[in-house]
CHARMM internal coordinates of N, CA and C (Angstrom, degrees):
IC EDIT
DIST 1 N 1 CA 1.4594
DIST 1 CA 1 C 1.5515
ANGL 1 N 1 CA 1 C 111.18
DIST 1 C 2 N 1.3013
ANGL 1 CA 1 C 2 N 117.62
DIHE 1 N 1 CA 1 C 2 N -34.64
DIST 2 N 2 CA 1.4371
ANGL 1 C 2 N 2 CA 119.06
DIHE 1 CA 1 C 2 N 2 CA 179.98
DIST 2 CA 2 C 1.5284
ANGL 2 N 2 CA 2 C 112.93
DIHE 1 C 2 N 2 CA 2 C -64.78
DIST 2 C 3 N 1.3390
ANGL 2 CA 2 C 3 N 115.53
DIHE 2 N 2 CA 2 C 3 N -37.37
DIST 3 N 3 CA 1.4791
ANGL 2 C 3 N 3 CA 118.71
DIHE 2 CA 2 C 3 N 3 CA -176.62
DIST 3 CA 3 C 1.5570
ANGL 3 N 3 CA 3 C 108.75
DIHE 2 C 3 N 3 CA 3 C -71.14
DIST 3 C 4 N 1.3288
ANGL 3 CA 3 C 4 N 116.90
DIHE 3 N 3 CA 3 C 4 N -39.41
DIST 4 N 4 CA 1.5008
ANGL 3 C 4 N 4 CA 123.57
DIHE 3 CA 3 C 4 N 4 CA -179.10
DIST 4 CA 4 C 1.5526
ANGL 4 N 4 CA 4 C 106.97
DIHE 3 C 4 N 4 CA 4 C -67.20
DIST 4 C 5 N 1.3539
ANGL 4 CA 4 C 5 N 116.43
DIHE 4 N 4 CA 4 C 5 N -40.20
DIST 5 N 5 CA 1.5012
ANGL 4 C 5 N 5 CA 119.46
DIHE 4 CA 4 C 5 N 5 CA 179.36
DIST 5 CA 5 C 1.5613
ANGL 5 N 5 CA 5 C 110.50
DIHE 4 C 5 N 5 CA 5 C -61.43
DIST 5 C 6 N 1.2815
ANGL 5 CA 5 C 6 N 115.19
DIHE 5 N 5 CA 5 C 6 N -48.88
DIST 6 N 6 CA 1.4444
ANGL 5 C 6 N 6 CA 119.96
DIHE 5 CA 5 C 6 N 6 CA -176.54
DIST 6 CA 6 C 1.5136
ANGL 6 N 6 CA 6 C 107.17
DIHE 5 C 6 N 6 CA 6 C -62.77
DIST 6 C 7 N 1.3839
ANGL 6 CA 6 C 7 N 118.41
DIHE 6 N 6 CA 6 C 7 N -46.53
DIST 7 N 7 CA 1.5007
ANGL 6 C 7 N 7 CA 120.12
DIHE 6 CA 6 C 7 N 7 CA 177.30
DIST 7 CA 7 C 1.4802
ANGL 7 N 7 CA 7 C 113.04
DIHE 6 C 7 N 7 CA 7 C -59.92
DIST 7 C 8 N 1.2852
ANGL 7 CA 7 C 8 N 123.61
DIHE 7 N 7 CA 7 C 8 N -44.29
DIST 8 N 8 CA 1.3865
ANGL 7 C 8 N 8 CA 124.45
DIHE 7 CA 7 C 8 N 8 CA 172.78
DIST 8 CA 8 C 1.5133
ANGL 8 N 8 CA 8 C 115.47
DIHE 7 C 8 N 8 CA 8 C -56.35
DIST 8 C 9 N 1.3093
ANGL 8 CA 8 C 9 N 116.82
DIHE 8 N 8 CA 8 C 9 N -47.69
DIST 9 N 9 CA 1.5071
ANGL 8 C 9 N 9 CA 120.67
DIHE 8 CA 8 C 9 N 9 CA 179.77
DIST 9 CA 9 C 1.5554
ANGL 9 N 9 CA 9 C 108.53
DIHE 8 C 9 N 9 CA 9 C -66.65
DIST 9 C 10 N 1.1456
ANGL 9 CA 9 C 10 N 114.34
DIHE 9 N 9 CA 9 C 10 N -37.33
DIST 10 N 10 CA 1.6410
ANGL 9 C 10 N 10 CA 115.84
DIHE 9 CA 9 C 10 N 10 CA -179.41
DIST 10 CA 10 C 1.4765
ANGL 10 N 10 CA 10 C 107.01
DIHE 9 C 10 N 10 CA 10 C -70.57
DIST 10 C 11 N 1.2591
ANGL 10 CA 10 C 11 N 122.96
DIHE 10 N 10 CA 10 C 11 N -41.06
DIST 11 N 11 CA 1.5493
ANGL 10 C 11 N 11 CA 126.42
DIHE 10 CA 10 C 11 N 11 CA 176.21
DIST 11 CA 11 C 1.5952
ANGL 11 N 11 CA 11 C 104.58
DIHE 10 C 11 N 11 CA 11 C -60.34
DIST 11 C 12 N 1.3288
ANGL 11 CA 11 C 12 N 117.59
DIHE 11 N 11 CA 11 C 12 N -52.49
DIST 12 N 12 CA 1.4827
ANGL 11 C 12 N 12 CA 119.89
DIHE 11 CA 11 C 12 N 12 CA -176.13
DIST 12 CA 12 C 1.5404
ANGL 12 N 12 CA 12 C 110.85
DIHE 11 C 12 N 12 CA 12 C -56.78
DIST 12 C 13 N 1.3611
ANGL 12 CA 12 C 13 N 116.39
DIHE 12 N 12 CA 12 C 13 N -41.70
DIST 13 N 13 CA 1.4105
ANGL 12 C 13 N 13 CA 119.24
DIHE 12 CA 12 C 13 N 13 CA 179.69
DIST 13 CA 13 C 1.5126
ANGL 13 N 13 CA 13 C 110.42
DIHE 12 C 13 N 13 CA 13 C -65.06
DIST 13 C 14 N 1.3155
ANGL 13 CA 13 C 14 N 118.64
DIHE 13 N 13 CA 13 C 14 N -43.48
DIST 14 N 14 CA 1.4483
ANGL 13 C 14 N 14 CA 120.83
DIHE 13 CA 13 C 14 N 14 CA 176.30
DIST 14 CA 14 C 1.5130
ANGL 14 N 14 CA 14 C 113.66
DIHE 13 C 14 N 14 CA 14 C -59.19
DIST 14 C 15 N 1.3477
ANGL 14 CA 14 C 15 N 116.16
DIHE 14 N 14 CA 14 C 15 N -45.81
DIST 15 N 15 CA 1.4934
ANGL 14 C 15 N 15 CA 120.06
DIHE 14 CA 14 C 15 N 15 CA 178.10
DIST 15 CA 15 C 1.4903
ANGL 15 N 15 CA 15 C 111.45
DIHE 14 C 15 N 15 CA 15 C -58.77
DIST 15 C 16 N 1.3883
ANGL 15 CA 15 C 16 N 119.88
DIHE 15 N 15 CA 15 C 16 N -47.67
DIST 16 N 16 CA 1.4072
ANGL 15 C 16 N 16 CA 127.66
DIHE 15 CA 15 C 16 N 16 CA -179.91
DIST 16 CA 16 C 1.5420
ANGL 16 N 16 CA 16 C 109.42
DIHE 15 C 16 N 16 CA 16 C -55.66
DIST 16 C 17 N 1.2845
ANGL 16 CA 16 C 17 N 113.48
DIHE 16 N 16 CA 16 C 17 N -49.36
DIST 17 N 17 CA 1.4823
ANGL 16 C 17 N 17 CA 116.50
DIHE 16 CA 16 C 17 N 17 CA 179.52
DIST 17 CA 17 C 1.5812
ANGL 17 N 17 CA 17 C 113.23
DIHE 16 C 17 N 17 CA 17 C -65.16
DIST 17 C 18 N 1.2369
ANGL 17 CA 17 C 18 N 118.82
DIHE 17 N 17 CA 17 C 18 N -47.29
DIST 18 N 18 CA 1.4217
ANGL 17 C 18 N 18 CA 125.56
DIHE 17 CA 17 C 18 N 18 CA 177.39
DIST 18 CA 18 C 1.5676
ANGL 18 N 18 CA 18 C 114.83
DIHE 17 C 18 N 18 CA 18 C -53.89
DIST 18 C 19 N 1.3460
ANGL 18 CA 18 C 19 N 109.41
DIHE 18 N 18 CA 18 C 19 N -41.21
DIST 19 N 19 CA 1.4916
ANGL 18 C 19 N 19 CA 118.39
DIHE 18 CA 18 C 19 N 19 CA -176.63
DIST 19 CA 19 C 1.6004
ANGL 19 N 19 CA 19 C 112.92
DIHE 18 C 19 N 19 CA 19 C -92.57
DIST 19 C 20 N 1.3136
ANGL 19 CA 19 C 20 N 111.36
DIHE 19 N 19 CA 19 C 20 N 4.60
DIST 20 N 20 CA 1.4863
ANGL 19 C 20 N 20 CA 114.72
DIHE 19 CA 19 C 20 N 20 CA 174.35
DIST 20 CA 20 C 1.5083
ANGL 20 N 20 CA 20 C 112.67
DIHE 19 C 20 N 20 CA 20 C 70.26
DIST 20 C 21 N 1.2699
ANGL 20 CA 20 C 21 N 115.35
DIHE 20 N 20 CA 20 C 21 N 34.00
DIST 21 N 21 CA 1.5414
ANGL 20 C 21 N 21 CA 120.16
DIHE 20 CA 20 C 21 N 21 CA -176.26
DIST 21 CA 21 C 1.5549
ANGL 21 N 21 CA 21 C 108.53
DIHE 20 C 21 N 21 CA 21 C -98.60
DIST 21 C 22 N 1.2706
ANGL 21 CA 21 C 22 N 118.44
DIHE 21 N 21 CA 21 C 22 N 6.31
DIST 22 N 22 CA 1.4904
ANGL 21 C 22 N 22 CA 116.27
DIHE 21 CA 21 C 22 N 22 CA -179.63
DIST 22 CA 22 C 1.4994
ANGL 22 N 22 CA 22 C 116.33
DIHE 21 C 22 N 22 CA 22 C 77.65
DIST 22 C 23 N 1.3601
ANGL 22 CA 22 C 23 N 115.16
DIHE 22 N 22 CA 22 C 23 N -161.79
DIST 23 N 23 CA 1.4863
ANGL 22 C 23 N 23 CA 121.56
DIHE 22 CA 22 C 23 N 23 CA -174.67
DIST 23 CA 23 C 1.5020
ANGL 23 N 23 CA 23 C 105.43
DIHE 22 C 23 N 23 CA 23 C -72.44
DIST 23 C 24 N 1.4441
ANGL 23 CA 23 C 24 N 116.42
DIHE 23 N 23 CA 23 C 24 N 140.29
DIST 24 N 24 CA 1.3959
ANGL 23 C 24 N 24 CA 121.25
DIHE 23 CA 23 C 24 N 24 CA -179.57
DIST 24 CA 24 C 1.5057
ANGL 24 N 24 CA 24 C 109.18
DIHE 23 C 24 N 24 CA 24 C -85.16
DIST 24 C 25 N 1.4215
ANGL 24 CA 24 C 25 N 116.59
DIHE 24 N 24 CA 24 C 25 N 132.95
DIST 25 N 25 CA 1.4691
ANGL 24 C 25 N 25 CA 121.40
DIHE 24 CA 24 C 25 N 25 CA 179.05
DIST 25 CA 25 C 1.4874
ANGL 25 N 25 CA 25 C 108.51
DIHE 24 C 25 N 25 CA 25 C -96.77
DIST 25 C 26 N 1.2345
ANGL 25 CA 25 C 26 N 119.55
DIHE 25 N 25 CA 25 C 26 N -45.68
DIST 26 N 26 CA 1.5233
ANGL 25 C 26 N 26 CA 118.45
DIHE 25 CA 25 C 26 N 26 CA 179.84
DIST 26 CA 26 C 1.4908
ANGL 26 N 26 CA 26 C 110.10
DIHE 25 C 26 N 26 CA 26 C -158.73
DIST 26 C 27 N 1.2955
ANGL 26 CA 26 C 27 N 116.77
DIHE 26 N 26 CA 26 C 27 N 165.89
DIST 27 N 27 CA 1.4374
ANGL 26 C 27 N 27 CA 125.21
DIHE 26 CA 26 C 27 N 27 CA 175.85
DIST 27 CA 27 C 1.5697
ANGL 27 N 27 CA 27 C 106.67
DIHE 26 C 27 N 27 CA 27 C -126.85
DIST 27 C 28 N 1.2959
ANGL 27 CA 27 C 28 N 115.11
DIHE 27 N 27 CA 27 C 28 N 129.27
DIST 28 N 28 CA 1.4410
ANGL 27 C 28 N 28 CA 116.92
DIHE 27 CA 27 C 28 N 28 CA 175.54
DIST 28 CA 28 C 1.5299
ANGL 28 N 28 CA 28 C 110.13
DIHE 27 C 28 N 28 CA 28 C -132.19
DIST 28 C 29 N 1.3698
ANGL 28 CA 28 C 29 N 109.65
DIHE 28 N 28 CA 28 C 29 N 144.41
DIST 29 N 29 CA 1.4356
ANGL 28 C 29 N 29 CA 118.38
DIHE 28 CA 28 C 29 N 29 CA -175.82
DIST 29 CA 29 C 1.5358
ANGL 29 N 29 CA 29 C 104.21
DIHE 28 C 29 N 29 CA 29 C -119.49
DIST 29 C 30 N 1.3171
ANGL 29 CA 29 C 30 N 120.07
DIHE 29 N 29 CA 29 C 30 N 133.23
DIST 30 N 30 CA 1.4691
ANGL 29 C 30 N 30 CA 122.82
DIHE 29 CA 29 C 30 N 30 CA -179.00
DIST 30 CA 30 C 1.5103
ANGL 30 N 30 CA 30 C 110.64
DIHE 29 C 30 N 30 CA 30 C -114.69
DIST 30 C 31 N 1.3422
ANGL 30 CA 30 C 31 N 119.71
DIHE 30 N 30 CA 30 C 31 N 111.19
DIST 31 N 31 CA 1.3857
ANGL 30 C 31 N 31 CA 124.54
DIHE 30 CA 30 C 31 N 31 CA -178.43
DIST 31 CA 31 C 1.4301
ANGL 31 N 31 CA 31 C 113.80
DIHE 30 C 31 N 31 CA 31 C -114.61
DIST 31 C 32 N 1.2824
ANGL 31 CA 31 C 32 N 125.02
DIHE 31 N 31 CA 31 C 32 N 172.58
DIST 32 N 32 CA 1.4888
ANGL 31 C 32 N 32 CA 129.59
DIHE 31 CA 31 C 32 N 32 CA -179.35
DIST 32 CA 32 C 1.4916
ANGL 32 N 32 CA 32 C 111.58
DIHE 31 C 32 N 32 CA 32 C -50.83
DIST 32 C 33 N 1.3134
ANGL 32 CA 32 C 33 N 119.17
DIHE 32 N 32 CA 32 C 33 N -37.43
DIST 33 N 33 CA 1.4862
ANGL 32 C 33 N 33 CA 127.81
DIHE 32 CA 32 C 33 N 33 CA -175.48
DIST 33 CA 33 C 1.5766
ANGL 33 N 33 CA 33 C 114.01
DIHE 32 C 33 N 33 CA 33 C -93.42
DIST 33 C 34 N 1.3026
ANGL 33 CA 33 C 34 N 114.63
DIHE 33 N 33 CA 33 C 34 N -6.33
DIST 34 N 34 CA 1.4250
ANGL 33 C 34 N 34 CA 114.54
DIHE 33 CA 33 C 34 N 34 CA -179.26
DIST 34 CA 34 C 1.5509
ANGL 34 N 34 CA 34 C 110.86
DIHE 33 C 34 N 34 CA 34 C 140.90
DIST 34 C 35 N 1.4075
ANGL 34 CA 34 C 35 N 109.95
DIHE 34 N 34 CA 34 C 35 N -155.61
DIST 35 N 35 CA 1.5243
ANGL 34 C 35 N 35 CA 114.86
DIHE 34 CA 34 C 35 N 35 CA -171.46
DIST 35 CA 35 C 1.5135
ANGL 35 N 35 CA 35 C 110.10
DIHE 34 C 35 N 35 CA 35 C -117.62
DIST 35 C 36 N 1.3563
ANGL 35 CA 35 C 36 N 117.20
DIHE 35 N 35 CA 35 C 36 N 153.50
DIST 36 N 36 CA 1.4152
ANGL 35 C 36 N 36 CA 127.86
DIHE 35 CA 35 C 36 N 36 CA 164.07
DIST 36 CA 36 C 1.5194
ANGL 36 N 36 CA 36 C 106.30
DIHE 35 C 36 N 36 CA 36 C -115.68
DIST 36 C 37 N 1.3144
ANGL 36 CA 36 C 37 N 117.27
DIHE 36 N 36 CA 36 C 37 N 120.18
DIST 37 N 37 CA 1.5149
ANGL 36 C 37 N 37 CA 120.52
DIHE 36 CA 36 C 37 N 37 CA -178.08
DIST 37 CA 37 C 1.5282
ANGL 37 N 37 CA 37 C 105.67
DIHE 36 C 37 N 37 CA 37 C -116.46
DIST 37 C 38 N 1.3192
ANGL 37 CA 37 C 38 N 115.18
DIHE 37 N 37 CA 37 C 38 N 137.35
DIST 38 N 38 CA 1.4444
ANGL 37 C 38 N 38 CA 122.37
DIHE 37 CA 37 C 38 N 38 CA 177.67
DIST 38 CA 38 C 1.5050
ANGL 38 N 38 CA 38 C 109.38
DIHE 37 C 38 N 38 CA 38 C -125.51
DIST 38 C 39 N 1.2855
ANGL 38 CA 38 C 39 N 116.33
DIHE 38 N 38 CA 38 C 39 N 136.19
DIST 39 N 39 CA 1.5203
ANGL 38 C 39 N 39 CA 123.92
DIHE 38 CA 38 C 39 N 39 CA 172.99
DIST 39 CA 39 C 1.5038
ANGL 39 N 39 CA 39 C 111.91
DIHE 38 C 39 N 39 CA 39 C -142.33
DIST 39 C 40 N 1.3335
ANGL 39 CA 39 C 40 N 115.56
DIHE 39 N 39 CA 39 C 40 N 133.98
DIST 40 N 40 CA 1.4622
ANGL 39 C 40 N 40 CA 117.20
DIHE 39 CA 39 C 40 N 40 CA 177.21
DIST 40 CA 40 C 1.5613
ANGL 40 N 40 CA 40 C 114.58
DIHE 39 C 40 N 40 CA 40 C -73.66
DIST 40 C 41 N 1.2538
ANGL 40 CA 40 C 41 N 110.14
DIHE 40 N 40 CA 40 C 41 N 147.95
DIST 41 N 41 CA 1.4654
ANGL 40 C 41 N 41 CA 118.23
DIHE 40 CA 40 C 41 N 41 CA -178.17
DIST 41 CA 41 C 1.5212
ANGL 41 N 41 CA 41 C 105.22
DIHE 40 C 41 N 41 CA 41 C -123.85
DIST 41 C 42 N 1.2630
ANGL 41 CA 41 C 42 N 122.42
DIHE 41 N 41 CA 41 C 42 N 85.60
DIST 42 N 42 CA 1.4803
ANGL 41 C 42 N 42 CA 123.97
DIHE 41 CA 41 C 42 N 42 CA -174.89
DIST 42 CA 42 C 1.5154
ANGL 42 N 42 CA 42 C 105.70
DIHE 41 C 42 N 42 CA 42 C 75.48
DIST 42 C 43 N 1.3475
ANGL 42 CA 42 C 43 N 117.74
DIHE 42 N 42 CA 42 C 43 N -157.94
DIST 43 N 43 CA 1.4252
ANGL 42 C 43 N 43 CA 125.16
DIHE 42 CA 42 C 43 N 43 CA -177.27
DIST 43 CA 43 C 1.5625
ANGL 43 N 43 CA 43 C 112.27
DIHE 42 C 43 N 43 CA 43 C -90.99
DIST 43 C 44 N 1.3221
ANGL 43 CA 43 C 44 N 119.06
DIHE 43 N 43 CA 43 C 44 N -16.43
DIST 44 N 44 CA 1.4193
ANGL 43 C 44 N 44 CA 122.06
DIHE 43 CA 43 C 44 N 44 CA -171.74
DIST 44 CA 44 C 1.5025
ANGL 44 N 44 CA 44 C 118.60
DIHE 43 C 44 N 44 CA 44 C -114.38
DIST 44 C 45 N 1.4024
ANGL 44 CA 44 C 45 N 117.52
DIHE 44 N 44 CA 44 C 45 N -2.73
DIST 45 N 45 CA 1.4127
ANGL 44 C 45 N 45 CA 118.66
DIHE 44 CA 44 C 45 N 45 CA -173.65
DIST 45 CA 45 C 1.5153
ANGL 45 N 45 CA 45 C 109.98
DIHE 44 C 45 N 45 CA 45 C -135.67
DIST 45 C 46 N 1.3432
ANGL 45 CA 45 C 46 N 115.19
DIHE 45 N 45 CA 45 C 46 N 155.56
DIST 46 N 46 CA 1.4592
ANGL 45 C 46 N 46 CA 120.00
DIHE 45 CA 45 C 46 N 46 CA -178.51
DIST 46 CA 46 C 1.5879
ANGL 46 N 46 CA 46 C 104.95
DIHE 45 C 46 N 46 CA 46 C -134.74
DIST 46 C 47 N 1.2754
ANGL 46 CA 46 C 47 N 119.54
DIHE 46 N 46 CA 46 C 47 N 123.05
DIST 47 N 47 CA 1.5103
ANGL 46 C 47 N 47 CA 122.19
DIHE 46 CA 46 C 47 N 47 CA 174.24
DIST 47 CA 47 C 1.4882
ANGL 47 N 47 CA 47 C 104.05
DIHE 46 C 47 N 47 CA 47 C -87.24
DIST 47 C 48 N 1.3451
ANGL 47 CA 47 C 48 N 115.48
DIHE 47 N 47 CA 47 C 48 N 130.51
DIST 48 N 48 CA 1.4439
ANGL 47 C 48 N 48 CA 124.85
DIHE 47 CA 47 C 48 N 48 CA 177.53
DIST 48 CA 48 C 1.4857
ANGL 48 N 48 CA 48 C 108.72
DIHE 47 C 48 N 48 CA 48 C -121.87
DIST 48 C 49 N 1.3338
ANGL 48 CA 48 C 49 N 115.59
DIHE 48 N 48 CA 48 C 49 N 130.67
DIST 49 N 49 CA 1.4789
ANGL 48 C 49 N 49 CA 119.83
DIHE 48 CA 48 C 49 N 49 CA -177.06
DIST 49 CA 49 C 1.5007
ANGL 49 N 49 CA 49 C 110.60
DIHE 48 C 49 N 49 CA 49 C -133.48
DIST 49 C 50 N 1.3430
ANGL 49 CA 49 C 50 N 114.97
DIHE 49 N 49 CA 49 C 50 N 130.71
DIST 50 N 50 CA 1.4689
ANGL 49 C 50 N 50 CA 120.97
DIHE 49 CA 49 C 50 N 50 CA 175.68
DIST 50 CA 50 C 1.4647
ANGL 50 N 50 CA 50 C 107.82
DIHE 49 C 50 N 50 CA 50 C -97.07
DIST 50 C 51 N 1.3577
ANGL 50 CA 50 C 51 N 119.96
DIHE 50 N 50 CA 50 C 51 N 127.29
DIST 51 N 51 CA 1.4397
ANGL 50 C 51 N 51 CA 120.64
DIHE 50 CA 50 C 51 N 51 CA 177.72
DIST 51 CA 51 C 1.5101
ANGL 51 N 51 CA 51 C 111.09
DIHE 50 C 51 N 51 CA 51 C -128.26
DIST 51 C 52 N 1.2894
ANGL 51 CA 51 C 52 N 118.27
DIHE 51 N 51 CA 51 C 52 N 151.93
DIST 52 N 52 CA 1.4703
ANGL 51 C 52 N 52 CA 123.95
DIHE 51 CA 51 C 52 N 52 CA 177.93
DIST 52 CA 52 C 1.5612
ANGL 52 N 52 CA 52 C 108.36
DIHE 51 C 52 N 52 CA 52 C -67.66
DIST 52 C 53 N 1.3224
ANGL 52 CA 52 C 53 N 114.18
DIHE 52 N 52 CA 52 C 53 N 165.10
DIST 53 N 53 CA 1.4634
ANGL 52 C 53 N 53 CA 119.08
DIHE 52 CA 52 C 53 N 53 CA -175.09
DIST 53 CA 53 C 1.4430
ANGL 53 N 53 CA 53 C 110.56
DIHE 52 C 53 N 53 CA 53 C -71.94
DIST 53 C 54 N 1.3537
ANGL 53 CA 53 C 54 N 122.42
DIHE 53 N 53 CA 53 C 54 N -24.73
DIST 54 N 54 CA 1.4278
ANGL 53 C 54 N 54 CA 125.69
DIHE 53 CA 53 C 54 N 54 CA 178.90
DIST 54 CA 54 C 1.5062
ANGL 54 N 54 CA 54 C 114.46
DIHE 53 C 54 N 54 CA 54 C -91.49
DIST 54 C 55 N 1.3630
ANGL 54 CA 54 C 55 N 119.27
DIHE 54 N 54 CA 54 C 55 N 7.99
DIST 55 N 55 CA 1.4420
ANGL 54 C 55 N 55 CA 125.54
DIHE 54 CA 54 C 55 N 55 CA 178.95
DIST 55 CA 55 C 1.5360
ANGL 55 N 55 CA 55 C 108.83
DIHE 54 C 55 N 55 CA 55 C -62.35
DIST 55 C 56 N 1.2625
ANGL 55 CA 55 C 56 N 117.32
DIHE 55 N 55 CA 55 C 56 N 149.88
DIST 56 N 56 CA 1.5657
ANGL 55 C 56 N 56 CA 120.60
DIHE 55 CA 55 C 56 N 56 CA 174.24
DIST 56 CA 56 C 1.5438
ANGL 56 N 56 CA 56 C 100.34
DIHE 55 C 56 N 56 CA 56 C -92.93
DIST 56 C 57 N 1.3728
ANGL 56 CA 56 C 57 N 112.52
DIHE 56 N 56 CA 56 C 57 N 108.91
DIST 57 N 57 CA 1.3922
ANGL 56 C 57 N 57 CA 120.20
DIHE 56 CA 56 C 57 N 57 CA -179.96
DIST 57 CA 57 C 1.4683
ANGL 57 N 57 CA 57 C 118.71
DIHE 56 C 57 N 57 CA 57 C -56.92
DIST 57 C 58 N 1.3910
ANGL 57 CA 57 C 58 N 112.31
DIHE 57 N 57 CA 57 C 58 N -35.58
DIST 58 N 58 CA 1.4508
ANGL 57 C 58 N 58 CA 116.16
DIHE 57 CA 57 C 58 N 58 CA -179.84
DIST 58 CA 58 C 1.5091
ANGL 58 N 58 CA 58 C 112.09
DIHE 57 C 58 N 58 CA 58 C -63.10
DIST 58 C 59 N 1.3011
ANGL 58 CA 58 C 59 N 119.52
DIHE 58 N 58 CA 58 C 59 N -44.35
DIST 59 N 59 CA 1.4757
ANGL 58 C 59 N 59 CA 126.31
DIHE 58 CA 58 C 59 N 59 CA 175.67
DIST 59 CA 59 C 1.5396
ANGL 59 N 59 CA 59 C 113.03
DIHE 58 C 59 N 59 CA 59 C -63.70
DIST 59 C 60 N 1.3298
ANGL 59 CA 59 C 60 N 117.69
DIHE 59 N 59 CA 59 C 60 N -40.76
DIST 60 N 60 CA 1.4384
ANGL 59 C 60 N 60 CA 123.62
DIHE 59 CA 59 C 60 N 60 CA 175.55
DIST 60 CA 60 C 1.4977
ANGL 60 N 60 CA 60 C 110.06
DIHE 59 C 60 N 60 CA 60 C -60.50
DIST 60 C 61 N 1.3391
ANGL 60 CA 60 C 61 N 118.33
DIHE 60 N 60 CA 60 C 61 N -53.55
DIST 61 N 61 CA 1.4687
ANGL 60 C 61 N 61 CA 125.01
DIHE 60 CA 60 C 61 N 61 CA 179.51
DIST 61 CA 61 C 1.5550
ANGL 61 N 61 CA 61 C 110.94
DIHE 60 C 61 N 61 CA 61 C -59.82
DIST 61 C 62 N 1.3301
ANGL 61 CA 61 C 62 N 118.27
DIHE 61 N 61 CA 61 C 62 N -37.60
DIST 62 N 62 CA 1.5056
ANGL 61 C 62 N 62 CA 122.51
DIHE 61 CA 61 C 62 N 62 CA 176.70
DIST 62 CA 62 C 1.4991
ANGL 62 N 62 CA 62 C 107.28
DIHE 61 C 62 N 62 CA 62 C -58.89
DIST 62 C 63 N 1.3244
ANGL 62 CA 62 C 63 N 116.72
DIHE 62 N 62 CA 62 C 63 N -54.46
DIST 63 N 63 CA 1.4563
ANGL 62 C 63 N 63 CA 121.95
DIHE 62 CA 62 C 63 N 63 CA -177.24
DIST 63 CA 63 C 1.5258
ANGL 63 N 63 CA 63 C 111.52
DIHE 62 C 63 N 63 CA 63 C -60.51
DIST 63 C 64 N 1.3701
ANGL 63 CA 63 C 64 N 116.74
DIHE 63 N 63 CA 63 C 64 N -37.27
DIST 64 N 64 CA 1.3638
ANGL 63 C 64 N 64 CA 118.07
DIHE 63 CA 63 C 64 N 64 CA -178.17
DIST 64 CA 64 C 1.4948
ANGL 64 N 64 CA 64 C 109.22
DIHE 63 C 64 N 64 CA 64 C -68.65
DIST 64 C 65 N 1.3328
ANGL 64 CA 64 C 65 N 122.61
DIHE 64 N 64 CA 64 C 65 N -40.39
DIST 65 N 65 CA 1.4231
ANGL 64 C 65 N 65 CA 127.25
DIHE 64 CA 64 C 65 N 65 CA 176.32
DIST 65 CA 65 C 1.6009
ANGL 65 N 65 CA 65 C 110.27
DIHE 64 C 65 N 65 CA 65 C -57.50
DIST 65 C 66 N 1.2861
ANGL 65 CA 65 C 66 N 114.04
DIHE 65 N 65 CA 65 C 66 N -42.73
DIST 66 N 66 CA 1.4474
ANGL 65 C 66 N 66 CA 120.28
DIHE 65 CA 65 C 66 N 66 CA -179.54
DIST 66 CA 66 C 1.6206
ANGL 66 N 66 CA 66 C 107.70
DIHE 65 C 66 N 66 CA 66 C -63.34
DIST 66 C 67 N 1.2996
ANGL 66 CA 66 C 67 N 111.19
DIHE 66 N 66 CA 66 C 67 N -47.48
DIST 67 N 67 CA 1.5134
ANGL 66 C 67 N 67 CA 116.73
DIHE 66 CA 66 C 67 N 67 CA -176.53
DIST 67 CA 67 C 1.5026
ANGL 67 N 67 CA 67 C 111.77
DIHE 66 C 67 N 67 CA 67 C -63.88
DIST 67 C 68 N 1.3934
ANGL 67 CA 67 C 68 N 116.16
DIHE 67 N 67 CA 67 C 68 N -39.83
DIST 68 N 68 CA 1.4233
ANGL 67 C 68 N 68 CA 122.22
DIHE 67 CA 67 C 68 N 68 CA 178.10
DIST 68 CA 68 C 1.5539
ANGL 68 N 68 CA 68 C 111.38
DIHE 67 C 68 N 68 CA 68 C -62.92
DIST 68 C 69 N 1.3333
ANGL 68 CA 68 C 69 N 116.72
DIHE 68 N 68 CA 68 C 69 N -39.47
DIST 69 N 69 CA 1.4973
ANGL 68 C 69 N 69 CA 123.30
DIHE 68 CA 68 C 69 N 69 CA 177.89
DIST 69 CA 69 C 1.5591
ANGL 69 N 69 CA 69 C 106.11
DIHE 68 C 69 N 69 CA 69 C -62.97
DIST 69 C 70 N 1.3848
ANGL 69 CA 69 C 70 N 117.00
DIHE 69 N 69 CA 69 C 70 N -45.82
DIST 70 N 70 CA 1.4623
ANGL 69 C 70 N 70 CA 118.41
DIHE 69 CA 69 C 70 N 70 CA 179.58
DIST 70 CA 70 C 1.4496
ANGL 70 N 70 CA 70 C 111.69
DIHE 69 C 70 N 70 CA 70 C -59.43
DIST 70 C 71 N 1.3672
ANGL 70 CA 70 C 71 N 117.75
DIHE 70 N 70 CA 70 C 71 N -45.78
DIST 71 N 71 CA 1.4613
ANGL 70 C 71 N 71 CA 124.74
DIHE 70 CA 70 C 71 N 71 CA -175.13
DIST 71 CA 71 C 1.5859
ANGL 71 N 71 CA 71 C 107.63
DIHE 70 C 71 N 71 CA 71 C -60.91
DIST 71 C 72 N 1.3527
ANGL 71 CA 71 C 72 N 116.04
DIHE 71 N 71 CA 71 C 72 N -44.41
DIST 72 N 72 CA 1.4530
ANGL 71 C 72 N 72 CA 121.07
DIHE 71 CA 71 C 72 N 72 CA -173.81
DIST 72 CA 72 C 1.6068
ANGL 72 N 72 CA 72 C 107.86
DIHE 71 C 72 N 72 CA 72 C -67.48
DIST 72 C 73 N 1.3263
ANGL 72 CA 72 C 73 N 116.14
DIHE 72 N 72 CA 72 C 73 N -32.60
DIST 73 N 73 CA 1.5117
ANGL 72 C 73 N 73 CA 117.69
DIHE 72 CA 72 C 73 N 73 CA 176.61
DIST 73 CA 73 C 1.4802
ANGL 73 N 73 CA 73 C 108.06
DIHE 72 C 73 N 73 CA 73 C -68.77
DIST 73 C 74 N 1.2793
ANGL 73 CA 73 C 74 N 119.79
DIHE 73 N 73 CA 73 C 74 N -40.13
DIST 74 N 74 CA 1.4895
ANGL 73 C 74 N 74 CA 123.90
DIHE 73 CA 73 C 74 N 74 CA -173.20
DIST 74 CA 74 C 1.5511
ANGL 74 N 74 CA 74 C 107.53
DIHE 73 C 74 N 74 CA 74 C -72.20
DIST 74 C 75 N 1.3335
ANGL 74 CA 74 C 75 N 118.66
DIHE 74 N 74 CA 74 C 75 N -45.88
DIST 75 N 75 CA 1.4374
ANGL 74 C 75 N 75 CA 122.57
DIHE 74 CA 74 C 75 N 75 CA -176.69
DIST 75 CA 75 C 1.5060
ANGL 75 N 75 CA 75 C 112.35
DIHE 74 C 75 N 75 CA 75 C -78.67
DIST 75 C 76 N 1.3677
ANGL 75 CA 75 C 76 N 114.07
DIHE 75 N 75 CA 75 C 76 N -32.29
DIST 76 N 76 CA 1.4226
ANGL 75 C 76 N 76 CA 122.59
DIHE 75 CA 75 C 76 N 76 CA 174.19
DIST 76 CA 76 C 1.5050
ANGL 76 N 76 CA 76 C 119.57
DIHE 75 C 76 N 76 CA 76 C 57.43
END
COOR INIT
IC SEED 1 N 1 CA 1 C
IC BUILD
């Protein structure tokens, strides 16, 4: 899962750059059973979250941003 997450985030960053969309914030995949959300934590880590289809994405993304901030403080 970690290798796939890193590859997806890298591809998202490349697409955002090539299409002039600026810095990539997150990548999310919506499937029949729910979501896979990816967010970079510094240059070396990716936070990957699995969420149900009925999840409130705004709240999930808010918590992910908080978690990434906490991780970046710990890893420094």
